[in-house]
N, CA, C and O atoms as a GROMACS GRO file, in nm:
protein
  284
    1MET      N    1   0.096  -0.143  -0.018
    1MET     CA    2  -0.003  -0.026  -0.020
    1MET      C    3   0.125   0.115   0.033
    1MET      O    4   0.229   0.109   0.098
    2THR      N    5   0.044   0.242  -0.041
    2THR     CA    6   0.108   0.362  -0.055
    2THR      C    7  -0.016   0.459  -0.060
    2THR      O    8  -0.115   0.453  -0.132
    3ARG      N    9   0.028   0.580   0.066
    3ARG     CA   10  -0.074   0.633   0.095
    3ARG      C   11  -0.045   0.785  -0.027
    3ARG      O   12   0.066   0.835  -0.046
    4VAL      N   13  -0.148   0.821  -0.078
    4VAL     CA   14  -0.085   0.951  -0.123
    4VAL      C   15  -0.206   1.079  -0.091
    4VAL      O   16  -0.328   1.069  -0.102
    5ARG      N   17  -0.124   1.199  -0.049
    5ARG     CA   18  -0.222   1.290   0.009
    5ARG      C   19  -0.221   1.413  -0.077
    5ARG      O   20  -0.120   1.458  -0.130
    6TYR      N   21  -0.326   1.457  -0.085
    6TYR     CA   22  -0.388   1.596  -0.180
    6TYR      C   23  -0.439   1.660  -0.082
    6TYR      O   24  -0.477   1.620   0.028
    7VAL      N   25  -0.439   1.793  -0.143
    7VAL     CA   26  -0.520   1.944  -0.068
    7VAL      C   27  -0.607   1.995  -0.136
    7VAL      O   28  -0.612   1.977  -0.258
    8GLY      N   29  -0.690   2.064  -0.074
    8GLY     CA   30  -0.757   2.140  -0.157
    8GLY      C   31  -0.905   2.104  -0.222
    8GLY      O   32  -0.954   2.192  -0.293
    9LEU      N   33  -0.981   1.978  -0.204
    9LEU     CA   34  -1.084   1.958  -0.267
    9LEU      C   35  -1.181   2.031  -0.149
    9LEU      O   36  -1.177   2.022  -0.027
   10PRO      N   37  -1.274   2.111  -0.244
   10PRO     CA   38  -1.395   2.163  -0.149
   10PRO      C   39  -1.491   2.028  -0.089
   10PRO      O   40  -1.587   2.048  -0.016
   11THR      N   41  -1.457   1.916  -0.124
   11THR     CA   42  -1.572   1.828  -0.031
   11THR      C   43  -1.528   1.686  -0.084
   11THR      O   44  -1.480   1.639  -0.187
   12MET      N   45  -1.557   1.654   0.006
   12MET     CA   46  -1.544   1.462   0.018
   12MET      C   47  -1.656   1.404  -0.004
   12MET      O   48  -1.667   1.294   0.050
   13LYS      N   49  -1.808   1.468  -0.108
   13LYS     CA   50  -1.829   1.364  -0.110
   13LYS      C   51  -1.869   1.370  -0.256
   13LYS      O   52  -1.875   1.474  -0.322
   14LYS      N   53  -1.902   1.213  -0.311
   14LYS     CA   54  -1.894   1.172  -0.434
   14LYS      C   55  -1.753   1.202  -0.494
   14LYS      O   56  -1.746   1.284  -0.586
   15VAL      N   57  -1.626   1.131  -0.442
   15VAL     CA   58  -1.515   1.168  -0.547
   15VAL      C   59  -1.479   1.070  -0.589
   15VAL      O   60  -1.475   0.982  -0.503
   16SER      N   61  -1.459   1.050  -0.653
   16SER     CA   62  -1.390   0.968  -0.773
   16SER      C   63  -1.260   0.968  -0.799
   16SER      O   64  -1.187   1.066  -0.786
   17PHE      N   65  -1.220   0.839  -0.843
   17PHE     CA   66  -1.080   0.807  -0.844
   17PHE      C   67  -1.024   0.739  -0.995
   17PHE      O   68  -1.058   0.630  -1.043
   18ASP      N   69  -0.971   0.793  -1.026
   18ASP     CA   70  -0.886   0.743  -1.181
   18ASP      C   71  -0.726   0.681  -1.168
   18ASP      O   72  -0.661   0.770  -1.113
   19LEU      N   73  -0.645   0.571  -1.196
   19LEU     CA   74  -0.551   0.547  -1.213
   19LEU      C   75  -0.523   0.490  -1.317
   19LEU      O   76  -0.553   0.373  -1.341
   20THR      N   77  -0.428   0.609  -1.433
   20THR     CA   78  -0.360   0.530  -1.535
   20THR      C   79  -0.243   0.536  -1.530
   20THR      O   80  -0.186   0.598  -1.441
   21ASP      N   81  -0.178   0.467  -1.635
   21ASP     CA   82  -0.076   0.441  -1.667
   21ASP      C   83   0.012   0.551  -1.751
   21ASP      O   84  -0.075   0.605  -1.821
   22LEU      N   85   0.136   0.613  -1.782
   22LEU     CA   86   0.184   0.728  -1.851
   22LEU      C   87   0.145   0.739  -1.976
   22LEU      O   88   0.183   0.843  -2.030
   23ASN      N   89   0.044   0.623  -2.078
   23ASN     CA   90   0.004   0.660  -2.148
   23ASN      C   91  -0.161   0.658  -2.160
   23ASN      O   92  -0.223   0.646  -2.266
   24GLY      N   93  -0.215   0.672  -2.034
   24GLY     CA   94  -0.340   0.734  -2.006
   24GLY      C   95  -0.425   0.608  -2.001
   24GLY      O   96  -0.546   0.627  -2.001
   25LEU      N   97  -0.385   0.495  -1.997
   25LEU     CA   98  -0.444   0.357  -2.017
   25LEU      C   99  -0.524   0.339  -1.855
   25LEU      O  100  -0.459   0.385  -1.762
   26PRO      N  101  -0.629   0.290  -1.829
   26PRO     CA  102  -0.660   0.310  -1.697
   26PRO      C  103  -0.592   0.120  -1.656
   26PRO      O  104  -0.578   0.009  -1.706
   27VAL      N  105  -0.568   0.210  -1.514
   27VAL     CA  106  -0.501   0.060  -1.403
   27VAL      C  107  -0.572  -0.004  -1.348
   27VAL      O  108  -0.673   0.063  -1.329
   28GLU      N  109  -0.586  -0.126  -1.296
   28GLU     CA  110  -0.689  -0.186  -1.190
   28GLU      C  111  -0.611  -0.190  -1.078
   28GLU      O  112  -0.523  -0.275  -1.062
   29ALA      N  113  -0.649  -0.066  -0.966
   29ALA     CA  114  -0.593  -0.192  -0.827
   29ALA      C  115  -0.692  -0.085  -0.736
   29ALA      O  116  -0.760   0.010  -0.776
   30PRO      N  117  -0.675  -0.127  -0.629
   30PRO     CA  118  -0.801  -0.107  -0.502
   30PRO      C  119  -0.724   0.029  -0.479
   30PRO      O  120  -0.602   0.044  -0.473
   31VAL      N  121  -0.870   0.170  -0.460
   31VAL     CA  122  -0.858   0.280  -0.406
   31VAL      C  123  -0.948   0.299  -0.315
   31VAL      O  124  -1.071   0.293  -0.322
   32ASN      N  125  -0.840   0.336  -0.182
   32ASN     CA  126  -0.964   0.372  -0.073
   32ASN      C  127  -0.950   0.494  -0.026
   32ASN      O  128  -0.840   0.538  -0.059
   33LEU      N  129  -1.021   0.581   0.045
   33LEU     CA  130  -1.040   0.741   0.070
   33LEU      C  131  -1.046   0.672   0.237
   33LEU      O  132  -1.124   0.588   0.282
   34LEU      N  133  -0.954   0.731   0.292
   34LEU     CA  134  -0.915   0.695   0.449
   34LEU      C  135  -1.022   0.794   0.504
   34LEU      O  136  -1.025   0.905   0.450
   35GLU      N  137  -1.098   0.770   0.592
   35GLU     CA  138  -1.186   0.753   0.639
   35GLU      C  139  -1.122   0.833   0.747
   35GLU      O  140  -1.137   0.946   0.698
   36HIS      N  141  -1.051   0.856   0.879
   36HIS     CA  142  -0.986   0.912   0.963
   36HIS      C  143  -0.868   1.027   0.893
   36HIS      O  144  -0.796   1.090   0.970
   37ALA      N  145  -0.859   1.043   0.779
   37ALA     CA  146  -0.752   1.131   0.705
   37ALA      C  147  -0.800   1.177   0.641
   37ALA      O  148  -0.792   1.105   0.542
   38ALA      N  149  -0.898   1.321   0.600
   38ALA     CA  150  -0.967   1.414   0.501
   38ALA      C  151  -0.903   1.420   0.385
   38ALA      O  152  -0.960   1.439   0.277
   39ASP      N  153  -0.761   1.401   0.402
   39ASP     CA  154  -0.650   1.443   0.290
   39ASP      C  155  -0.566   1.361   0.222
   39ASP      O  156  -0.465   1.397   0.163
   40ALA      N  157  -0.606   1.251   0.230
   40ALA     CA  158  -0.541   1.105   0.203
   40ALA      C  159  -0.615   1.014   0.176
   40ALA      O  160  -0.720   0.995   0.238
   41ILE      N  161  -0.570   0.933   0.070
   41ILE     CA  162  -0.608   0.805   0.052
   41ILE      C  163  -0.540   0.687   0.031
   41ILE      O  164  -0.422   0.718   0.046
   42GLU      N  165  -0.548   0.567   0.005
   42GLU     CA  166  -0.456   0.459   0.024
   42GLU      C  167  -0.466   0.382  -0.112
   42GLU      O  168  -0.580   0.355  -0.150
   43VAL      N  169  -0.344   0.337  -0.204
   43VAL     CA  170  -0.369   0.303  -0.325
   43VAL      C  171  -0.280   0.150  -0.279
   43VAL      O  172  -0.192   0.156  -0.193
   44THR      N  173  -0.312   0.029  -0.341
   44THR     CA  174  -0.257  -0.110  -0.287
   44THR      C  175  -0.198  -0.127  -0.443
   44THR      O  176  -0.249  -0.122  -0.554
   45ILE      N  177  -0.068  -0.149  -0.394
   45ILE     CA  178   0.025  -0.149  -0.531
   45ILE      C  179   0.099  -0.287  -0.549
   45ILE      O  180   0.179  -0.322  -0.636
   46ALA      N  181   0.045  -0.354  -0.439
   46ALA     CA  182   0.152  -0.519  -0.420
   46ALA      C  183   0.156  -0.551  -0.575
   46ALA      O  184   0.270  -0.560  -0.620
   47ASN      N  185   0.049  -0.570  -0.667
   47ASN     CA  186   0.057  -0.654  -0.812
   47ASN      C  187   0.086  -0.527  -0.946
   47ASN      O  188   0.091  -0.547  -1.067
   48MET      N  189   0.099  -0.419  -0.882
   48MET     CA  190   0.132  -0.334  -0.996
   48MET      C  191   0.338  -0.363  -1.043
   48MET      O  192   0.435  -0.396  -0.976
   49GLN      N  193   0.315  -0.321  -1.210
   49GLN     CA  194   0.457  -0.336  -1.242
   49GLN      C  195   0.488  -0.226  -1.187
   49GLN      O  196   0.428  -0.154  -1.107
   50SER      N  197   0.603  -0.215  -1.245
   50SER     CA  198   0.690  -0.052  -1.189
   50SER      C  199   0.678   0.046  -1.346
   50SER      O  200   0.674   0.016  -1.466
   51GLY      N  201   0.678   0.149  -1.283
   51GLY     CA  202   0.669   0.227  -1.399
   51GLY      C  203   0.574   0.379  -1.338
   51GLY      O  204   0.523   0.404  -1.229
   52ILE      N  205   0.581   0.437  -1.435
   52ILE     CA  206   0.526   0.556  -1.366
   52ILE      C  207   0.354   0.566  -1.422
   52ILE      O  208   0.308   0.555  -1.536
   53PHE      N  209   0.278   0.595  -1.277
   53PHE     CA  210   0.080   0.596  -1.290
   53PHE      C  211   0.068   0.769  -1.241
   53PHE      O  212   0.136   0.861  -1.196
   54TYR      N  213  -0.030   0.744  -1.274
   54TYR     CA  214  -0.123   0.916  -1.256
   54TYR      C  215  -0.267   0.900  -1.160
   54TYR      O  216  -0.360   0.834  -1.209
   55LEU      N  217  -0.277   0.941  -1.068
   55LEU     CA  218  -0.375   0.929  -0.992
   55LEU      C  219  -0.498   1.057  -1.019
   55LEU      O  220  -0.493   1.172  -0.975
   56LYS      N  221  -0.568   1.016  -1.076
   56LYS     CA  222  -0.683   1.154  -1.036
   56LYS      C  223  -0.784   1.150  -0.998
   56LYS      O  224  -0.876   1.088  -1.052
   57ILE      N  225  -0.795   1.233  -0.868
   57ILE     CA  226  -0.951   1.232  -0.778
   57ILE      C  227  -1.017   1.359  -0.778
   57ILE      O  228  -0.996   1.465  -0.720
   58PHE      N  229  -1.097   1.321  -0.851
   58PHE     CA  230  -1.214   1.422  -0.872
   58PHE      C  231  -1.311   1.457  -0.759
   58PHE      O  232  -1.305   1.389  -0.657
   59ASP      N  233  -1.410   1.568  -0.768
   59ASP     CA  234  -1.509   1.541  -0.663
   59ASP      C  235  -1.660   1.582  -0.707
   59ASP      O  236  -1.762   1.593  -0.640
   60GLY      N  237  -1.634   1.601  -0.851
   60GLY     CA  238  -1.758   1.664  -0.906
   60GLY      C  239  -1.758   1.775  -0.959
   60GLY      O  240  -1.849   1.820  -1.029
   61THR      N  241  -1.606   1.853  -0.917
   61THR     CA  242  -1.606   1.970  -0.949
   61THR      C  243  -1.440   2.041  -0.982
   61THR      O  244  -1.400   2.123  -1.065
   62THR      N  245  -1.375   1.964  -0.871
   62THR     CA  246  -1.241   2.015  -0.866
   62THR      C  247  -1.133   1.852  -0.916
   62THR      O  248  -1.174   1.741  -0.882
   63ALA      N  249  -1.044   1.861  -0.970
   63ALA     CA  250  -0.960   1.786  -0.996
   63ALA      C  251  -0.823   1.802  -0.963
   63ALA      O  252  -0.762   1.901  -1.003
   64THR      N  253  -0.765   1.709  -0.890
   64THR     CA  254  -0.621   1.688  -0.829
   64THR      C  255  -0.542   1.554  -0.890
   64THR      O  256  -0.596   1.444  -0.874
   65ILE      N  257  -0.433   1.563  -0.948
   65ILE     CA  258  -0.337   1.485  -1.003
   65ILE      C  259  -0.238   1.449  -0.940
   65ILE      O  260  -0.161   1.541  -0.917
   66ARG      N  261  -0.205   1.341  -0.898
   66ARG     CA  262  -0.100   1.305  -0.814
   66ARG      C  263  -0.049   1.208  -0.854
   66ARG      O  264  -0.118   1.107  -0.847
   67ARG      N  265   0.134   1.191  -0.932
   67ARG     CA  266   0.223   1.093  -1.003
   67ARG      C  267   0.238   1.019  -0.893
   67ARG      O  268   0.255   1.056  -0.777
   68ILE      N  269   0.226   0.866  -0.956
   68ILE     CA  270   0.323   0.737  -0.863
   68ILE      C  271   0.401   0.653  -0.928
   68ILE      O  272   0.361   0.563  -1.002
   69ILE      N  273   0.547   0.687  -0.897
   69ILE     CA  274   0.641   0.632  -0.922
   69ILE      C  275   0.664   0.484  -0.855
   69ILE      O  276   0.646   0.475  -0.733
   70LEU      N  277   0.704   0.368  -0.930
   70LEU     CA  278   0.730   0.280  -0.870
   70LEU      C  279   0.836   0.224  -0.911
   70LEU      O  280   0.841   0.266  -1.027
   71GLN      N  281   0.944   0.144  -0.893
   71GLN     CA  282   1.047   0.116  -0.872
   71GLN      C  283   1.105  -0.029  -0.834
   71GLN      O  284   1.225  -0.044  -0.814
   0.00000   0.00000   0.00000
């Protein structure tokens, strides 16, 4: 697991997550919003190959994108 932090989303209602590879193709990995931390989510990376990935966090109005690098 890895924890991804974000700041600035006005609401945590109806949050969606998209995880893609460097080419923009969707990647299947469990993504969980942490109930006890309003500014972090966890991504399960155990079965993912090395590479660069992008995690888009969207609340319906505002999007935040974080880069994940697995070596």
